[in-house]
C-alpha positions in Angstrom: 83.6 92.3 75.4 83.1 96.3 74.4 80.2 96.3 77.1 82.4 94.8 79.9 84.8 97.5 79.3 82.4 99.7 79.4 80.6 98.7 83.4 83.9 97.6 84.7 86.0 99.6 83.1 84.3 102.8 84.3 87.5 105.7 84.6 88.5 107.6 81.2 91.3 105.1 79.7 94.8 107.1 79.0 96.6 104.3 77.7 97.7 100.8 78.3 101.0 99.6 77.9 101.4 95.7 77.6 105.2 94.4 77.9 106.6 91.5 76.0 103.1 90.3 75.3 103.4 86.6 73.6 102.1 86.6 69.6 98.5 85.3 70.6 97.6 88.5 72.9 98.5 90.8 69.7 96.2 88.7 67.9 93.9 89.4 69.8 94.4 92.9 70.8 93.6 93.3 66.3 90.6 91.7 66.7 89.2 94.5 69.9 90.8 97.1 68.2 88.3 96.4 65.5 85.7 96.4 67.5 86.1 99.6 69.8 86.7 103.5 68.5 89.9 104.8 66.7 90.5 106.6 69.8 90.4 104.3 72.3 93.5 101.9 69.7 95.6 104.7 69.6 96.4 104.6 73.1 97.3 101.2 72.9 101.0 99.9 73.4 103.0 97.5 72.9 106.8 97.2 74.1 109.6 94.7 73.3 111.5 95.0 76.2 112.5 97.7 79.1 114.0 99.8 77.1 111.1 101.1 74.6 109.6 101.4 78.9 112.0 103.9 79.8 111.3 105.6 76.7 107.4 106.5 77.7 108.8 107.0 81.8 110.3 107.7 83.9 113.2 105.5 85.2 112.1 106.6 88.8 108.8 105.0 88.4 109.2 102.2 86.3 110.2 98.2 89.1 113.9 97.8 88.7 112.5 94.6 86.9 112.7 96.8 83.5 115.2 99.2 84.4 113.9 101.3 87.0 115.1 102.3 89.7 111.7 101.7 92.1 111.0 98.6 94.1 110.8 94.9 92.7 107.6 93.5 91.2 107.6 91.5 93.7 108.4 93.8 96.4 105.7 96.2 95.7 103.3 92.8 95.4 103.9 91.9 98.9 103.5 96.0 100.0 100.2 95.5 98.0 98.9 92.3 99.8 100.1 93.2 103.0 97.5 96.5 103.4 95.0 94.6 101.4 95.6 92.2 105.0 95.2 95.4 107.4 92.4 96.9 105.9 90.6 92.7 105.7 91.1 93.1 109.2 89.9 96.2 110.2 
């Protein structure tokens, strides 16, 4: 798993925020934490609700689904899908 992380995600990871993660994901992450460097462990955060996100991020960049002022996740996904279609057609 760590090898996959290093090969696939070669960029430096600043932080990972898991939002409303089910119980089994927390257990999986606990297992993951036991095999990665302590510095990476400090970069993994669980958020129980949107209030936790608002404390960490500006409202302007959070989707409205999470109490922010940015477009909804559906709108952002649709825009991303449209951009990919344009690239594929070129």
